[in-house]
N, C-alpha and C positions, 0 to 999 in steps of 0.2 A: 369383558373389555366395556361393554356398554354400561355397567355400573360406574366403572373407573371414569369414563368420559362424562357422565353425569355429575360425579363428585367433582372433577375438574371443572365444569362449568360453574357448578355451585360455588367452589372456592374462588374462581375469578370473579364472579359477580359480588361476591362479599369483599373482595379486595379492595375495591372502591369505596367501601361504607365504614371501614375499621381505620383505627388509629395507626401510627406509624409501625410500633412495636408489632401489632397483629399482622400488618402488612408483610413485614419481614418474614414472619414465621409462615405465612402462606406461600411466600415467594419461594422460600427454602423447600416447602413440601413439593410445591410443583416442580422444581428443579431435580428433584431426587426421582421422581417418575417420568421425568421429560424423555428419556431415551427410549422407554417404553411406548411412550404415546406417539411420538413422530413417527415410528415407524409405519404406522398405518396411513401417514400422509404422503408417503412416497409414491403412491397411485395416482393417476392424472386421468381425470375425465372432465368433461366441460357441460355445464349446464348454462344456457343461454337465457337472456333476459326477455320477457314479453312473449310474443307470438312466434319468436323465430324457433326453428326446429332444434332439438337436443342433438348433440354429437357425441358418439362414442369414442372416449379418448383410446388412443392407439398405444398408450402405455400402460401395461399391467391391468389388473382387475379392479372392481368397485371395491373400496374398502368396506369394512364391517359395518361403520356409520356413515351411510351413504348419504346423508343430508345433512351432515354438520362439519363441511369442508373448511370452513373459515376459521375453524379451531385449530387446523393443523398445516397452516400456510402462514409465513412471517408477515408480520404488520406492515413491511414495505412493500407489499404486493401492490398497493394502491398506487397513486400519483406521486407520493413520496417514496419512491422506489430506490432502491441501493442506496439506503441512508448511511451504511456503515462502510462503503466502497468509494474510493476515489477513481474516477474513469479517464484520468488525464495527468500528463507531467507538468506540474505548475512550475517548474524550474528549467522549462525548455527554452526560454527567452524572457528578456526584459518585460515585455508587454504582460505575460502571463504570471510573472512573479509579482508585478505591481496590482495586477487584478485580483490574484490570489484565489484563494478557496471561496467557492459561493456554494452556499448549502441549498437543499431541496425545496425550502419554504421561500426562496428569493425569487421574484417574478422573472429574473433572468433565467433561471432554471426552467421556469414555466414556459418562456419563450422558446426555448430549445425543443421543448415537448410540442409546442404548437408548429415548430417548423418540421419535426418529423412527420407528425400527423398531416400537414396539409401537403407534404411531399408525397407522402405514400398513398394518400388518398382513402385515408380512413381503412387501413388493411393491417389492424394489429393481428397477428397469428393467433391462433386458438391454441390452448393446452400447452404452453411452454411452462418449464420448471421453473419455480421461484425460490425453493428451498424451504425448509422447516424453521420454525421459531426455535428459540433455544439460545443458551450461552456456551454450551459445550464446544469442544473443538470440532466435534464430527458435524454438528449443526452449523457452524461458521463455514467450514469447508464445504457442505453440500449447498449453502446459498453462492458461495464463489464458484463452484463448479456450474450452476444453473445460470449464473451471469455470462459465463463464457459460452455457454451452450446457446443462450439467446442471442448473443453478438453473432455467432456463426450462422445463425438461423434468420437473421434480419439485416436489412441492408441500413448502413448508418446514414444520419443526415447530413446535409451540408453544413450544419453548425455543429462541428464535431468537438469544439473547444468553447469553453466561457467565452472568451475573448470574442468569438464570432457573435455572441448575442447580448453582450453587456453594452449599456448604454451611458454608463458612468465615467468619470473621466479621471480614474486613477493611473491611467498610463500618460497623461498629459503633464507637462513640465510645469512647475509652480516656481521656477526661477524668474527673477527680474534683472534686467540687464542695466541697471542704474543703482548706485550705492544709495543706502538708506541711514538717515541719521535718526535714530531711536528717539530724540528728544525734539523733533521738529513737531508742530501742530498745525491742522489746517486753521482756516479763520474762524473766529468764534460763530459765526452764522452757520456755517458749513458743520461745524462740531456739534451743534445743537441740532440740526437736522438729522446727522447720522445716528446720534445718540436716540433720537425719537424714532427714528425707524425701527431700532430694538425694542425700545421701550413699548411702543404701542402694539407691535405685533408679535413680539417673541415672548417678553418677559412675564407674561400671565400663565404660558405654558411651560416655560423653562426658565425659573428666576434665576439666572446665572450671575447676577450681580448681588453684593452686599446691600443690605437694606438701607444702610445711610449712604450709600453711593450716590444716589442722584441729587441729595443736597450737597454732598462735597463738590460733585462735578459743576452744579449751578455756582457755587462759589470760586470754583477754580476758573470757568468761563469768564465770570465778572471781573475776577482779578486780571485777566488778560485783557479784556475791555480796558481796565484802568490803568494798563501799562505797568502793573507791579503784578505779575503773576507769582502764584504761590510755588513754594517748592514742595513737590509732592514725591513720594516714595516711588521707585521704579517699578515695583510691583503694581502698585496703584495704576501707575501709567500704563503698564502692560495690559491690565483688564480693559481700561479704557481704550486702547488702540484695537482690543480684539472685539469690543462692542462696535467701534468704528467700523472695522471691517465687515462685520455681520450687516451693519447698516447701508455701507456701501453697495454690497451684493445686492440688496434690496432695491435700493435706488436704480440700479441698472435693469434688474427685472422690470421695475415698473415704468421704466423711462423717464424718471423725474427730470424736469428742466434743469435742475441745480446739481445733476450728478457730475462727477468728475471723470478723470480718465479711466479707460476701461480697466487699468492695471491698478487701480488705487485701494482695492480691497486687499490685493498681494503686498501692497508696500504697507498697509497698516499691520498686517499680519507679521510680515517680516520684522518691523519694528517691535512687536510683541515679543518674538522669539528671541531677538537680541537682549531685550531688557529681563527676560526670564532665565537667560543662560542656558537654552536648551541643548546648544552644542557643546557646551561644557558637561559632559556626562557626568563625571564624578561629583561636581558641584550641584548638579540638579538633582542626583538621588542622594545626597548626603544626609539630610535630615528633612523628612516630609513636613509641611506646614499649610494651614488652611489657605494660604494665598496661593501657593502652588496648586493645591486640589482645585481651588476655583477656576484658575487661570487654565489649567490643562483641560477641564471641562468645557470651558468656553471656546478653547482652541478645537477641540473636537466637534463641538458644534459647528463652528466655522467651516471645517472641512465638510461636514455634510452638507451645509447650504451650497457649496461650491461644487458639489458632485464627487468629492473625493471620498468615497464611503469607506474604503479600505483603510485609508489614514484615519478616518473618523473612528473606526473601530479600535484601531491600534492606541490612538491618543485617549480615547474614553476608557480603555482598559488599563492604562497607565495612572488615569485620574482615580480610577476606583480603586487601584492597588494602593495608591498613596492614601486614600481616605480609609481603607482597611487598615493600615499601619496606625492610623490614628483612632481606630476603632469606632468609627462613625456608623458602621453597620450594627452596633450594638446599643442597647438601652442604657443611657448614663445615668445612673443614680447617685452620683457623687453629691453629697448634702451641701457642699461648698459651691455647687453650679445651680445658680438660681434660673428661673424659668426664661428670663430675658436672654440669657446665654446659651440655653440648651436648645431652644427652638431654632434658632437659626441653624444650627449644626444638623439638626433632624431634616430640615428643608434643604439644606445642601446635599444630604445624602440622597434624598428622593429625587432631586433634579438630575444628578448624575445616574441614578437607577433608570428614570425616565429616558434620558437620552441613550443609553446603552440598549434598553428594550427596543427603541425604534431603529437604532443602527442594526441590531441583531435579526430584527425582522426584515430588513432590507438586504443584508449579505448572508444571512442563514448561518452565521457564526455563533457559537455558544457565549453566554454570558461569563463574567470573571467568577461570580459566585450566585448560588442559587437562592432564592428567597427564603426558603427554609433555614439557611443558616444565618437570617438576619433577624434580630429581635428589635430594632427601632422602631419606635412608635410612629403612627402617621402624624403629619403636621396638624396642628391645631386649626380650628376654623373660627376660633373668636378674633375679634379686632384688635388691633395694636393701640396701645396708648400714645397719645400724641408726642410725648417726650421719646419714645422709642424710634419713633420715625418721622422726622420733619418734612417728609416728601409725601406727606398726606394730602398735600394740596394738588397731587396729581389730579387731572380732570376725570369726571366719573366716567366718560366713554375712554375706553383704551384705544381707539380710533379716533385720533384727533381730527378736527376739521381743517387744520393747517398745521405746517411745521413752525409755530411760534415757540419762542424760548420758554422753558418751563419756569412756572413762579417759584420764587424763593421763599415766600411766606406762607405759613399755612393759614389761609383765608377760610378753609371749609370747616364747618362746625364738627365738634367731636362726634356727633351722633351720625352725620353723613358719612365723615372718614370711617367710622367703625363699620358702617353698614356695608360700605364698599370693600372694605379689607375683608370682612366676613364672607361676602360674596366670592371676591377672588379667591380666597383660601377654600372656599367650597368647591369651585372649579377645579382647582390643582388636586386636591384630594381624590376628587371623583376621576380625574384623568390618572391618576396613580394607580386606582383601583382597577382600572382598564388595562394599565400596563402590566400589573400583576397577573390578570387572566391572559394576556398575551404571552408573558413569559411561560406561563403554564402549557399553553398551546405549543411553543417551539420546542420545551422540554420533552412533552409528551408525546407528540405526533412527529416531530421532526429532527429529533436528536438521535445520533448513531444508536443510544441504548434502545431505542424502539424496536430496532430489527430483532431483537432476541424475543419478543412478544409476538402473540398470533394477531391475525387480523380482527378476531372477535375480541379480543382486548382493547384494539383501536376503537371498535365500535362504540365500546362502552365509555371510552374515554372520550370519545366525540360527542356522545349523549350528555355526558356530565359538564363537559366545558360549555355547551349550548346552553344549558340550564343556568350555569354561573353567569354567562353573558347575558341572558334575558333577565334573570335577577339584579343586575347591575342596572340594565336599561331601565327597569321600573323607577329606580330612584333617581338615575342621572339624567334621563329623558322623559320627565313626567308630561301629560297633556298640558294643554296651554291653560286649562282652568284649574290644575292642580299644582301650579308653581308654588315654590316657598316664598314666604314674604321676603326673605333676604335677597332672591333673585328678582323679585318683581319690579323692583325701581332702578333697575341697571340698564342703561342703554347698550351696553355691550353684551347684554345677555345673548341676543341672536347669534353673535358671532361665536361665542362658547357653546352655543348648542350645535351650531353648523360644524365645528371643529369635531366634538364628540360624536357627533352622527356620522361623519367621515370615518373615523376611528372605529366606530361601532361595526359598520357594516365592512370594513376592512379586515377586522378581527373575525367577523363570522365567514368571510372568505377563506381567511388562513384555517379555520376550524374545519371546514367541509371540503376543502380543496382535495385530500387525498380520495375522496369518492368520486371525482369529477375525471373518470378514465374508463377504458373498457375493462372494467374489473370483473365482469361476468365471464370474460374470456381467460381470466387468470387463476380463478379458484376452482378447483375440482370438486364437485359434488356438494355445491353450496346449498345451505337450507334456504327455504322461502322467506323467512322472517330477514336473513342476512340480504338477499337480493333486493326486498323491497326497501330495506334500510339504505342502502347503497344508492338506490335510485332516487329515495326521496332526498338525502344528503347533497346529491348531485345536483337536484333541482334547487335545493337551497342555496348551493354556491353561486349558480346562475342567477337565482333571484336576487341575492345580495349584490351580485355585480351590477345588476340593472338598477338597483335602487341607488346605487353609489352614482351612476350615469344620472339619475333624475335629480340629485343633488345640485348639478352644474346646469346653468343657463342654456338653451337650446343653442343660441348662438355665441361663439366665445367671446368672453369678455375678461381680458386678461387682468384688467384693473380691479375687477370683481374678486377674482381668485386669489390675486396677491394681497388684497387687503381684507377679505374675509377669511380666506382659507389657510392651510397649513402650507405657506409658500415653501417652506425648507424642505418640503418632501412631498409636493403635490404630484410631482412626475411619477414617483414610486406608485401613488394610489391610482393615477390613471393608467399606467403600464399593468399594474396588478388586475384591475379591472379588465382592461384590454385582452390580457392573457387568456381570462377565463372566457370571455365572449368568443374570442377566436377558437379556442378549443372547442367551445360548443357548435361554432359554425362548422368546424371540421369533422365534428361527428355527426353532421347533418341535422341538427335540432334533435339528436336521439332523446334528451332528457326533457327538452320543453317544444316538442314539436309544433304545437298551435301557436308559440310565440316566436316562431322563426324570423317573422318580419320584423317584430320588435327589437330582436337581437341584432340583425343587420342595421338596422336604424341606429342602436345604441352604439356599434362599432364606428358607424360614420360620424356620430357625435364626437366620439373620443379623437378620432383623427383629426377633425377639425379642430379641437381643442389643441393638440399638440402642434398642428402646423401654425396655429396663432401665436403659441407659447415660444416656438423657436426662433423667432425672429430676434429676443433677447436673452434666450436661455439655451447655453450650449448643450445642457442634458436633455432638454426635450427635442432639441434639433437632432440628437444622436438616436433618441428613442423613435422619432419620427422616421429615420432611416432605417432603422431595425425593421420596424414594421413593414415598410415597403420592401425590403429584402425578403422577409417571410413570404408577403403576398405574390412576390415575382416568382416564388420557387412551387406554387401550390400546383396540385394535380389538376388535370383537365376537368374533372367533375366539379370543381369549385371555380372555374376561371370566369364564369359568369356573373357570380356573386362578387369576385375580387374586382371584375371591371367595374361594376355597378360602384363599389367602394371607392375605386381611383378616380372615376370620372366625377362622382359627387364632390369629392374632397377638392379637385382642382378647380371647381365652379366657383369655390369659396375663396374670396380674396383676403389674405391675413389681415387683422385689424391692429394697427400699431398701438403700443400701449401709450396710455397718456396718464397724466396726474389727476385728471378730474375726480377719479374714484378717491383719490386720498382726502379730497375736500368734503366728502360725503360719508359721514359715520354710520348712517342708516343702512341695513342690510337689504339688498333689493328683494322685493316681494317674488317669490318663487311659488308657482301653483303646487300644491301638496308637497311643500318643502318638508314640514314637520309632520304632516298627517299621512305619513306612509303607513301602508297597509302593515297591521300589527302580525307578526310571524309567531307569537307565542302558541295558539292553537296549532299552527302548521308544523311547530317543532315538537310539540308534544304528541303529535299523532305518529311522527318518526320515531320519537323514542320508545314508542309503544313495541314497536315491533322487535338540557343546559344555561389682584396684584399682591403678588403675595410678598411678602417681607423674607428675603432671603437672609444670607448670613449678616449678622450686625456686629458692629466693631470690630470689623474684621481689619480695617486700616486705622491701627490705634495711633493715637496722637495728633496735635493740631497741624493745620496746613500753615506752614511757615513762609511769610511772604518775602520775596526778595525782588530786586530790581531787575527788569528785563535785560539790561545791558550786562549784567553780571553773569548772565545765563551762559554755560560753556556746553557746547556739544561736544560729543565723543570724537574721538580723531578717526579719520578716515582709514580704513583698511588698505586702500590703494591710493598711490599718488596722483596728483594732477587730477582732482575729480571735477566732473563738469555739471553745468547748471541745467536744469529743466524747468518747465513752466509748471511742475507740480510744487508741492509745498514742502520739500526736503531736500536735503543735501543728497549725493550721489555716490557712494562706494558701491563696488560690485558684491553681491552675495551669492552664496553657493547652497540654496536650499535643498537642491536635489540630493547632496550628500546626506542631508539629515536623515533621509528615508531609504536610502538605496547604497550599500556597500557590498562589494564583491564577497563571497562567502568563501570563494576558492579560487585558486589560480586560473582554473578554466573559465572563469567569469571576466577574466581582464582582456580578452579579445572581443572588443565591442564591434559588432556588425555596424557599418554605416547607416545601413537602412534603419536603425533603431534611433536614429538621431530625430529629435522633435523638430517639427516645422516652425518656423518663426510664426508671429503673430500676423505678419501680412500675409504670408502664404496661405495660412488658415483661412483667413477672411476671403482671399480669391478662390480657395477651394470650395469654402461654403457657396459663394456666388455661382462658380460653375456647378456645383450640386444642384442648386434650385433650377437652373437652366436644364440640366440633364432630365430631372424629374418632371418638367413641364413637357419637354419633348417627348419623354417616355409616355405619359400620359395621353398624349395627343396621337402618338403611334398606335398605343393600345385602343383608343377611341376610333381610330381610321381602320385598322385592319383586325384587330382582335389577337395580334400575335404577341407573344413575350419576348423581349430580348433581354439584353444584359440588363441588370439592376443598377440603377445609380449608385455609384460607389461612395 
């Protein structure tokens, strides 16, 4: 038996070093002997970590291999537990259906773990069964039985459902109560500002518009100023409205003085939906084309920025399926397709892929297609020719000093244009490489298939992924004195490095998060090497979270994070970090006891940031409330620390956002922002025991001018439309029906309690919540008693 176990360990070690064909052979060989090996894993004893006393398990006797228990327990024994099991009925009500399934790599599930830990007061039971690895029916049933046994022996937390912990807005209504004319336009000045919001902050990371779109947009706006607007295709107009919607949301987050009505982004989105014909299902899916692929990808990103992540995942999946139908995932070797036409297709595919990776990391849901099934090459990093993109006049800085109209003539030299384009393309390719690593993390550590592997296999994967991440960082985040010449003359370099740095630490958190738990209480007869590895990876996870905190200024500055950071998912990054730090606090500094004070300080800092951002961001507001709810249910042993967190937070007045930061394109100097401690040696020690030109010529044909008086808007869907102060006509729309239809007669009886509050009621409720939380903190400071949390 000892020989067999050694051979199995050798095969599993070789599995990560061979090609796919040999890996398949090794997997088949391991499955053949699986039943014989897992039989010794049914014995349960506990080896504790550090200086704690060993405890003899009450179940059975010691296995023959008494120091290699990590090879005989399922890979979901870590914090990525129960990967292949759903623990709630997602069809029980409307809110559960709209929130949907949330995987174990999502920070929403991590917050549920935090809540369980703080409620129990760090009382994770010893020696509970987890089940063996393996894909056989017997192994699956054993894991299921072990789950039911653990449930019987533990007290459930108050956040029993995902809807109790989510802070995203999928259950919110996106209908508007006015009719929308899809052919209406904002005034030219507002249109340029909305377009620039997208172009300056999003396009470099997610090139959602065709390469020639900016030049066409400039000419179209000029034609409106001349009162002879061009006639543009409906799909071109739909793309423009989606970019307006993204820019409108950004203007509200930053509190721009010129921002419109709080519903304006919904109105722009509704116009695009009507122009695309999304409600006409048969027409929409009839024949995929590039226009539709581009527009649905942009709509998915819009849903992401407004906090509707489930809708974003559904829509990006539709967009990628349309792209697959057109073969964009494969290398195109058609000799009649020149490079000028092939390259935009490549960039379109990778833009969609990047959005899907980001949404999958937020929702915990699988991608449509694995990268192994895609052969399309990376985008090129060479500059564009001037005749290929007349928008080369884009300013050198992606963060403009003001929202001035874009220039329509190419005044920059060919050299400067090529250099800028090369740098922007280099950043995009670098970001793509990181998303590929992120996708590997999700598939290897958090997918249901992981449950059939052993924890030892997961440890090997974690080591490999960390090595890949470190190799990426050596080229993507070089020291200041080793920058490449193509990056060294670009003013937007600091922002790009800031974005890459945030995603770097976020990916490291994802890789090491499975080890951040009381895993020593879950694996019987674990080897010393495995114990040390788990502890080191848990430390790395907390370390990465603290480095993420260091990237942000000590005092909340919403203008900084929205202009320089990933404003489209910054709450995701903050809550990911918050969950890790709160877990370490709940473990009472088990992994980094000497850094306990710094961890508390970091949590305070993140709470202050959420409190400042909640003024204009509903997602941040809900995230702030979820954190309060968790802190309010903590065990007595943690109440002193929680009291300190809450009191410190209430002392900080929220800083209203302003547009001053939009007039300053220079990244504010942060101490040690880029010179963070290198973790290469740290990880090696642990492993011993890892503007871009988008689609061009998409909208073929010239823009034909026509007189403004000849413009005819579409007829209203309902009679007697009323006039608003906004820029459009006013028929009613029913957006909610686009996303939710009853699947059975049982769903027809709606509970009135499920009706969505009006916007005015929501605003009043927010004000009441703020008053309640202030009173709650004052009572807590006065008598130390925890009362009902503000709801």
